[in-house]
N, C-alpha and C positions, 0 to 999 in steps of 0.2 A: 542577577537579572540580564546581564550581558549574555549568558548562554542561552537563556530562554528566548530573548528577542533575535539571536542569531537562528535558533531552531524555528521560531515562528515565521521568520522572513523565508527561511529555505523551504519550510513547508508550504507556505502561501505560495511562492514561486513555482515549486513543484505542482501544486494543484493547478495553477493557471495553466503550466504546460500540459498537464494531463487534460483539462478542459478543452483546450485548442486542439489537442491532438484527437479527442473524441469528437469534436465538432468536425473536423477534417475528415476522420473515418466515416462518420454518418453521412456527411455531403457525398463522399466518395460512393459508399455504398448505394446511396440514392441515385447518384448519376449512373452507377453500374446497373442498378434495377431498371431504371429508365431506359438505358441502351439495350439491355437485354430485352425488355418488352417491345421496344421498337423492333428489334432483330426478329422477334417471335412473330409479331404483327407482319412484317415484311415476308417472312417465311411463309406465314398462312396465306398472304395475298398472292404470292407466287403460286402456291399450291391451288389456289381457286381459279387464277387467270391461267395456269397452264396445267391441266390435268394430266397431260402425258409425262410431265416430270415428277408426278405425286409419288410414284416408287423410288424416285431417287433423292427427293428433298427431306430431310429430316426437320422435324419441329423443335425449335429451341425453346425449352422450357424456362420462364423467368426465374431468375435467382432472386431470393428473398434475404435481406440482409439480417443476420442474426446477432444479437447481442446478449451477452448474460451479465447479470449483476454479480459484482465482486462479493462474494460471500467467505468470510474467513473461516478457516478450519478452528476448532477450538485449540486453545493454547495449553499445551501439556505442562505439567508441574516441572520447574526447572529454572536455572539461571540463564538469561539471554544478554548478548551485547550486540548492539546495533550501532552503525556509525554512518555518518554523511558520506564517507568513502568507505570502500571495503576493507580497508587496511587499519589495524590498530594503532593507537598512540601517534596520530598525525596531527602536527599543531594547526592550530585555526580551523579544527574540524570538531563538530559536535557530535558526542556519543550519547548512548542510552543503555545503562544497565540495570537490570530488573530481575527480580524473582517472581515468578507466577505460582500461585497455589489455589487450586479450586475456584479459578476465574477472578481471583484477587491478584493484584500486582503491587509492588513495593520496590522503588529504585531511584535513580538519579539521572539527570542530564548534567553533562559536564563536557568541558573541553581541557586537554592536557595542559598542564601548568597553570591552571585557572582554578576558580571557585566550581561548586556544583551545587545544584538546586534539587533537593529530594522530592519525590512524589508518590502518591497512593492513588489507587483507583481500582477498576475493574473492566472486565471485557463485557462490552454490550453490543451484541449482533456483530456489526462489522466496524466496531471502534474499540480503542482503548480510551475510556474516559476517566480523565486524570485530575487530580487536585495537586497542583504543584506549590511548593513552599519555597519562596525566595530566600536564599541564605542569609541575607544580612537584614533585612526588614521583617522576616517570618511572616510577610503577606501572603495568602494563598490564592492562587488563580486556578480557574477551571480551564482545561484543556482537552480536546480530543484528537486522536490521531487515527486515521483510517487504516484498517487491517485489510490485506489482499491475500486471496489464494495463490499458492504457486505450485504447480504440477510437480510431483515428484515420482519417479519410477520406484516400484517396490510396495512393501506393505503400507497400508495408509493412504497412499495416493497423493497426498497434498500436504502442505505445511504452510504456516503463516508468513506474511512479510508485513512490513510496517511502511507505509507511504513515505518515500523520500529517505529511507534508510535501507541500508545494506546489512544483513546478519552476519556477525564475525564469530568464528568457531573458538577463538583462543581468548580466554578470560584471564586477565593479568592478576597478581596479587593486589595491586591498586585498585583494579576494578573491584575485586572483593572487599576492600576496605572501605571504598566509598559506598558499596552497597550495605555493608554492615552498619555504618555510620546512620544511614538513612533508615535501615530496620530498627535501629535502636531508637531513634528519633520518633518514629511513629508507634513503637510499643509503649513509650512514656504517654503518647497522648490518647491512647484507646483506652 
């Protein structure tokens, strides 16, 4: 439960930061759009008031703020490791190891030298919808993590990211042991 609480706190804090950043960006885009419209109107007014300068004055077109929704790329089959920090095996850092197969995931949240909580779930639109089993009480909790697209040069053009986590390429034997334990746990409950 400790690891789950740390992850919940971190993801909640990250979401709040993201919401504040989005609000600041939207406000900035609105202000830029307003300033651009004012500049365009001033340029048009000059053109009307001073026809002699018409050939020398260019009309400034208003900028429109464009935002795109975060749509996650499909998760390819494979084993993935994510951490709050981009380095493996850091103390007081939460990690997430899982295997994805046909849109289904099984894995664990853990912190080095601590317990781990298994989860299973699936990819739903832009989220990982998980059912986390608390190690000691065996209580199950529903939890969702946002997925984000990340642009990548080359074939495919994008891969997924998990909000609040960094993908780590090196999977250790201990990571695989934890994953195997959770896979065995859920194979018995299905």
